[in-house]
C-alpha positions in Angstrom: 78.5 85.2 94.2 80.8 86.8 96.9 82.0 84.6 99.1 83.2 86.0 102.1 81.0 88.9 101.8 81.1 89.8 105.5 85.0 90.7 105.4 85.4 92.5 102.2 85.1 96.4 101.3 81.9 98.2 102.1 80.6 98.3 98.7 82.0 95.4 97.1 78.6 93.8 97.2 77.1 96.4 94.9 79.8 96.9 92.5 79.7 93.1 91.9 76.5 93.0 91.0 76.7 96.1 88.9 75.5 98.4 91.1 76.2 101.9 91.9 77.9 101.8 95.3 78.3 105.3 95.7 76.5 108.8 94.9 78.6 109.9 93.1 81.1 107.8 90.0 84.7 108.1 89.8 83.8 110.6 86.8 82.0 112.8 89.4 78.6 112.7 87.7 76.1 111.9 90.6 74.0 108.8 91.1 71.4 106.9 93.3 73.8 104.5 95.0 72.3 100.7 94.7 70.9 101.8 91.1 71.8 99.7 88.0 74.5 101.2 86.3 73.4 101.3 82.8 73.8 98.3 80.4 75.1 95.8 83.5 72.2 94.9 86.5 68.8 94.6 85.5 68.8 91.1 86.4 72.0 90.5 88.2 71.5 89.4 91.7 74.1 88.9 94.6 74.5 85.7 96.5 76.9 86.2 99.3 78.6 83.3 101.3 80.2 84.1 105.0 83.0 83.1 106.3 82.1 83.6 110.2 78.7 82.1 112.2 76.4 84.2 114.1 78.8 83.9 117.0 81.7 85.2 115.5 83.3 82.1 115.0 84.9 81.0 111.6 83.2 78.5 109.9 85.1 75.2 108.9 86.5 75.5 105.3 85.0 72.3 104.0 80.9 73.9 105.4 82.7 76.9 103.4 83.1 75.3 100.3 80.0 73.1 100.1 78.0 76.6 100.1 79.9 77.7 97.4 79.9 74.5 95.5 75.8 74.5 95.9 75.3 78.2 95.3 76.9 78.0 91.8 74.9 74.8 90.9 71.7 76.4 91.5 72.2 79.4 89.5 73.5 77.4 86.7 71.1 74.9 86.3 68.8 78.4 86.6 70.2 79.1 83.4 72.2 82.3 84.9 75.6 82.6 84.3 78.0 83.2 87.5 80.5 85.7 88.3 82.2 84.1 91.3 84.3 86.3 93.7 86.2 84.4 95.8 88.6 85.7 98.5 92.6 85.5 98.7 93.2 87.1 102.3 90.0 89.3 103.7 90.3 92.0 106.0 91.1 89.6 108.4 93.2 87.0 106.8 90.7 84.6 105.6 91.0 82.8 102.4 87.7 80.9 100.8 87.0 78.7 98.9 89.6 76.3 99.1 91.7 75.3 96.0 90.4 72.1 95.4 86.4 73.6 95.5 87.8 76.0 92.2 89.2 73.0 90.6 85.8 71.3 91.0 83.9 74.1 89.6 86.7 74.7 87.1 86.2 71.9 85.4 82.4 71.4 85.9 81.4 74.4 84.9 84.2 76.8 82.9 81.6 77.8 80.3 79.4 78.7 82.8 81.4 80.5 85.7 84.0 83.5 85.8 86.1 83.3 88.9 87.5 86.9 90.2 90.3 86.6 93.3 90.1 89.4 95.4 93.3 89.4 96.4 93.3 93.6 97.5 95.4 92.7 100.2 97.9 91.3 97.6 99.3 88.8 100.7 99.8 86.1 97.9 102.7 83.7 96.3 103.7 84.8 92.8 102.9 80.8 92.8 99.9 81.3 93.8 99.5 84.0 91.4 100.1 81.8 88.5 98.1 79.2 89.6 94.8 81.3 89.4 95.7 82.5 86.2 96.3 79.1 84.9 92.5 78.2 85.8 91.6 81.4 83.9 90.8 83.6 86.6 90.6 87.5 86.5 92.7 88.7 90.2 92.4 92.2 92.0 94.9 93.6 93.4 96.0 96.7 95.4 99.6 98.7 96.1 98.1 100.1 99.0 98.1 97.4 101.5 100.7 94.9 101.9 102.5 96.9 99.6 101.9 100.1 101.8 102.0 102.1 98.6 98.9 105.2 98.3 95.5 105.0 99.0 93.6 103.8 95.8 96.2 102.4 93.5 94.7 99.0 91.8 95.0 97.0 89.0 93.1 94.0 87.7 95.3 91.2 86.3 93.9 89.5 83.8 94.8 86.0 81.8 95.8 85.8 78.3 93.0 84.1 77.2 90.3 86.4 78.5 92.4 89.5 77.3 92.2 88.3 73.8 89.1 87.7 73.6 88.2 91.4 75.1 90.5 92.4 71.7 87.4 91.2 70.0 84.2 92.9 72.1 82.7 95.4 70.3 79.6 96.0 72.9 80.6 97.7 76.4 78.1 98.7 79.0 77.4 102.5 78.5 77.4 103.5 82.2 81.3 102.2 82.8 82.0 105.7 81.1 81.5 107.0 84.5 84.0 105.0 86.1 86.7 104.9 83.8 88.7 106.6 80.3 90.6 104.4 77.3 93.3 105.1 79.1 92.6 102.5 82.1 92.6 99.8 79.1 95.1 98.1 77.1 95.9 98.9 73.8 94.7 95.8 72.3 91.5 96.4 73.7 90.3 98.5 70.6 87.0 98.6 70.6 86.4 99.0 74.1 88.7 102.2 74.0 87.1 104.0 71.3 83.9 104.3 73.5 85.4 106.2 76.4 86.7 109.6 76.8 90.3 110.4 75.9 90.8 112.2 79.8 93.8 110.9 81.4 93.6 110.4 85.5 97.3 111.4 86.3 96.6 110.6 90.0 95.6 107.4 89.7 98.8 106.8 87.1 101.2 108.0 89.7 99.6 106.0 92.2 100.2 103.0 90.6 103.7 104.1 90.0 104.5 104.4 93.5 102.9 101.3 94.1 105.0 99.5 92.0 108.1 100.9 93.5 107.4 99.4 96.8 106.8 96.2 94.8 109.9 96.7 93.3 111.7 97.3 96.5 110.2 94.1 98.6 111.1 91.6 95.4 114.8 93.1 95.6 115.3 91.2 99.1 116.2 87.0 98.5 113.4 85.0 99.3 114.8 83.1 102.2 115.2 86.7 103.5 111.8 87.8 102.8 110.3 84.2 104.7 112.8 84.5 107.7 111.9 88.9 107.8 108.2 88.0 107.7 108.0 85.2 110.1 110.1 87.2 112.9 107.5 90.0 112.5 104.6 88.1 112.5 105.8 86.4 115.9 106.8 90.1 117.3 103.3 91.4 116.5 101.7 87.9 118.1 104.0 88.0 121.6 102.9 91.8 121.7 99.2 91.8 121.5 99.3 88.4 124.4 101.3 91.3 126.4 98.0 93.1 127.0 95.4 91.4 128.8 92.4 93.8 127.1 93.3 92.8 123.9 92.2 89.3 122.7 93.4 87.7 119.2 91.4 86.5 116.9 92.1 82.7 116.1 93.7 82.2 112.7 91.4 80.3 110.2 93.8 79.6 107.2 95.1 75.9 107.0 98.3 75.9 105.7 99.1 74.9 102.1 100.2 71.6 101.1 101.1 72.3 98.0 105.0 72.7 98.2 105.3 75.3 94.6 102.7 77.4 97.1 104.9 77.6 100.1 106.4 81.2 100.4 106.8 83.7 102.9 102.5 84.1 102.7 102.6 80.9 104.2 103.0 83.0 107.4 100.0 84.9 108.7 100.7 88.3 108.1 97.3 90.1 109.6 96.3 89.8 113.3 93.0 90.9 114.1 92.2 91.6 117.8 89.0 92.8 119.9 89.4 95.0 122.7 87.9 94.0 126.0 85.7 95.5 128.7 85.7 92.2 131.2 84.6 89.7 129.6 82.6 92.3 126.9 84.5 93.0 123.7 84.1 96.9 122.5 81.2 97.1 119.7 82.1 98.4 116.3 81.1 101.9 117.3 83.6 102.2 120.1 86.0 100.4 117.7 85.4 103.0 115.3 85.5 105.5 118.0 89.1 103.9 119.2 90.4 104.2 115.6 90.4 107.6 115.1 91.5 108.2 118.6 94.9 106.3 117.0 95.0 108.4 114.5 94.9 111.6 116.0 96.8 114.1 118.4 94.9 113.5 121.8 96.9 115.6 124.1 95.6 118.5 124.0 92.1 116.5 124.9 93.1 115.1 127.4 95.0 117.6 129.2 91.9 119.6 128.8 90.5 116.9 130.9 92.9 117.1 133.3 95.5 114.3 132.5 98.9 115.4 131.9 100.6 112.4 131.7 102.1 110.4 129.2 101.4 113.6 126.6 104.3 112.4 124.0 102.4 109.8 123.9 98.5 111.0 123.3 100.0 113.0 120.5 101.3 110.3 118.3 99.5 109.1 115.0 98.9 105.6 114.9 97.5 104.1 111.5 96.0 100.6 111.7 93.6 98.6 110.2 90.4 100.0 110.2 87.8 97.9 112.8 85.9 94.6 110.7 82.3 94.0 112.2 82.4 90.6 113.6 79.8 89.1 114.9 79.6 89.3 119.2 77.6 86.5 119.3 74.5 88.4 121.4 72.7 90.1 118.4 74.8 92.6 118.0 78.8 93.2 116.4 82.4 94.0 118.2 85.1 96.1 115.7 88.2 93.5 115.2 91.1 96.1 115.1 94.1 95.0 113.2 98.0 94.7 112.8 99.9 93.7 110.0 102.9 93.1 108.7 103.8 95.0 105.5 106.3 94.9 102.9 108.7 97.9 104.4 109.1 95.6 107.5 110.9 93.7 105.0 112.5 95.9 102.7 113.8 98.6 105.1 116.2 95.9 106.4 118.1 95.6 103.2 120.1 98.1 101.1 119.9 98.7 97.7 123.4 97.5 97.1 122.4 93.9 98.1 123.5 94.4 101.8 121.1 93.0 105.2 121.1 96.2 107.1 120.1 94.4 110.7 118.3 94.4 113.7 118.3 98.1 114.0 115.6 98.7 111.0 113.8 95.5 112.7 113.6 97.2 115.6 112.4 100.4 114.5 108.8 98.2 113.0 108.8 96.4 116.7 109.1 100.1 118.3 105.9 101.2 116.0 103.5 98.2 116.9 104.5 98.9 120.9 104.0 102.7 120.7 100.1 101.4 118.7 99.6 99.5 121.7 101.0 101.6 124.4 98.4 104.4 123.1 95.7 101.9 122.5 96.3 101.1 126.4 96.3 105.1 127.3 93.0 105.5 125.4 91.4 102.6 127.2 91.6 103.8 130.6 89.6 107.3 129.2 87.6 106.4 127.5 84.8 107.2 129.1 85.9 110.7 129.6 86.9 111.3 125.9 84.5 109.4 123.8 81.9 111.7 123.5 84.1 114.3 121.6 84.3 111.6 118.5 81.1 111.2 116.5 81.1 107.5 115.5 78.8 108.8 112.2 82.3 110.1 110.9 83.6 108.1 108.0 86.6 106.4 108.8 
């Protein structure tokens, strides 16, 4: 079961049900997308719980909690075990279900449910991380979102109790050998490792090492200053978006935690999804994908070819923001929500490795980058009709 399935990665639904999520595996073998991975998915069913309703509005937390609990109970009553994928920060910052819901499920169905936390944005507190581990949840994290490390750097955090049991496992799905080698697994899981190839993915290791360095640099900053820097950066992003009348922020959907132990820097909203408006209508998902590609490319030459010679320096800027997220437009189609986010470097670049605060100048560099992104987006909107046909919306982003 996947909670907030409409705001997670495009291949998650297939992967979570033990199916190939692409036509080629990470080991290089060609497969049929959607077909079961050998040894995993012959009987697996996927059940999804959406974060938003048909109008694109966030569903109430209590409603999602009820859906999750009902679906878990139905599956277990039908004789099935449940892998429950919960969301701690989706692409738009959504977190579901509530901790109270998870506690009830764990206490009622502990032996029939395994909770996997999608924390791939890695925007969760250390206390919240510990709370999940105390409930024997496994946690998916990456170093490439909040921590700004290389793409495809990630890890699975496993509670000690589950790790101990894995050390006794002797059976292993044959199909996973297409995706992993023995060096991806702990040494204590000897039986699992023995069934996998000895080849080492050096790129994967180096990407994770680089991501860990970004994490180390971030956590060198004292917690109070992390809180202040994230709060001020978030406020600056929100104010910046508000200055552009054709940009519409999606409303924040998370409720503040009532747990004082969890009240650290991630109580601040750090992801700001927004719609690009044309009158009263948002840009479609296809149009938003074109805008995203334009932002990431030097389009100064393209504008000059159309007789548009002003602001070429801005047009040449390469601006990388969050990819468009499909959000219902309320009329049967999908709009595309672009995203600006606060990240770890906005904090760590303001702190020297000798333990000193470097002041407002460094912070202004981040705010200026936000301004450049939004200014270029405004430029693109002014000339969108003239240049959109140069960009194929079907191209991968």
